[in-house]
C-alpha positions in Angstrom: 72.1 79.1 49.3 69.0 77.5 49.7 67.5 74.3 48.1 64.4 73.0 48.0 63.1 69.7 48.1 60.5 68.8 46.3 58.6 65.1 46.8 57.4 63.1 43.2 57.3 60.2 45.5 52.8 60.3 45.0 53.8 60.2 41.5 56.7 57.8 41.5 53.9 55.6 43.4 51.6 55.4 41.0 53.9 55.4 37.4 55.0 52.6 39.4 51.8 51.1 40.2 50.2 51.5 36.6 53.8 49.7 35.4 53.0 47.6 37.7 49.3 46.7 36.4 50.3 46.9 33.2 53.2 44.3 33.0 50.9 41.8 34.3 48.4 42.2 32.4 49.7 42.0 29.3 52.2 38.7 30.9 49.6 36.7 32.5 47.5 37.6 28.8 50.6 35.4 27.1 50.8 32.2 29.3 46.8 32.5 29.6 47.2 31.9 25.9 50.8 29.1 25.2 48.6 27.3 28.4 46.0 27.1 25.4 48.1 25.9 23.6 49.6 23.5 25.4 46.4 21.4 26.6 45.3 18.3 24.7 42.5 19.1 22.6 39.4 16.2 22.8 36.4 18.6 23.5 38.0 21.6 23.5 36.7 22.9 27.0 39.5 22.9 29.3 41.6 24.2 26.5 39.2 27.3 26.0 38.6 27.5 29.8 42.1 29.2 30.5 41.9 32.9 31.9 43.9 35.3 33.5 42.3 37.8 36.8 44.9 40.9 37.5 43.6 42.3 40.9 45.2 45.3 40.9 43.7 46.2 45.5 45.6 46.0 48.4 49.5 46.3 48.4 50.8 43.7 45.5 49.0 43.6 41.8 48.7 39.9 40.9 48.2 38.2 38.4 46.0 34.7 38.1 46.1 32.1 35.4 44.3 28.8 35.3 41.0 27.4 34.5 37.8 27.0 36.5 37.4 23.3 35.1 39.2 20.2 37.4 40.4 18.4 34.3 42.6 21.3 34.2 43.9 20.1 37.9 44.3 16.4 35.8 45.8 18.0 33.1 49.0 19.0 35.1 48.9 16.6 38.1 47.8 13.9 36.0 45.8 11.2 37.7 46.3 7.7 39.0 49.7 5.8 38.3 50.2 8.4 36.2 50.2 11.0 39.9 53.0 13.3 39.2 54.2 12.0 42.4 53.4 8.9 42.8 50.4 9.7 44.6 48.1 9.0 42.3 45.1 5.6 42.7 46.7 2.9 41.7 45.6 -0.5 39.9 43.6 0.9 37.3 38.8 1.7 37.9 36.0 1.8 35.7 34.7 5.2 35.5 31.3 5.2 33.5 31.1 8.9 30.6 28.1 11.4 30.1 27.1 8.6 27.2 26.4 6.0 30.0 29.1 4.5 28.2 32.0 2.1 30.9 36.2 2.2 30.4 38.7 0.7 32.5 41.9 3.2 33.3 44.8 3.6 34.7 44.8 7.2 34.9 45.2 10.2 33.0 49.6 11.7 32.4 50.8 14.6 33.1 50.6 17.3 30.1 52.2 20.0 32.6 50.4 22.6 30.1 50.5 25.6 32.6 54.2 24.6 33.8 55.6 24.8 30.0 53.5 27.6 29.4 55.4 29.3 32.2 58.9 27.2 30.9 59.3 28.3 28.4 57.9 32.3 28.6 60.2 32.8 31.5 62.7 34.5 29.8 60.0 36.8 27.6 58.7 37.6 30.9 61.5 38.8 32.3 62.4 41.1 29.5 58.5 42.9 29.3 58.6 43.5 33.2 62.5 44.8 32.6 60.7 47.0 29.2 57.7 48.5 30.9 60.8 49.9 33.7 62.8 51.5 31.7 60.5 53.2 30.2 59.8 54.6 33.3 62.9 56.6 33.7 61.7 58.3 30.0 
């Protein structure tokens, strides 16, 4: 009795890679949208700045979600006396806005839009990954 071995490892790796990239685009898009929805809105600039990027090169595809605006960091972690880890400036300070008007502040409380988006979508994202990978066996 002879046995013939057929190697499908390359096709399997390609299918897994494609499923992973597809999942990352779907999950990162959901997270970016939820982060924008969770953002406080004064001008809408920060809310509209959240994006995602999927890097497909390398051994593991990776998704990045965030904003290129400094205010997004302040929204996530807070500033001054309200800084999330208590390491902000104490006692308040005065700053001048873009219109030349001076304001006194003790800081900004963290809103945590990205953290809260992930926390609320975590189980959905896990289900999305399971469905993408389950579909490979069919």
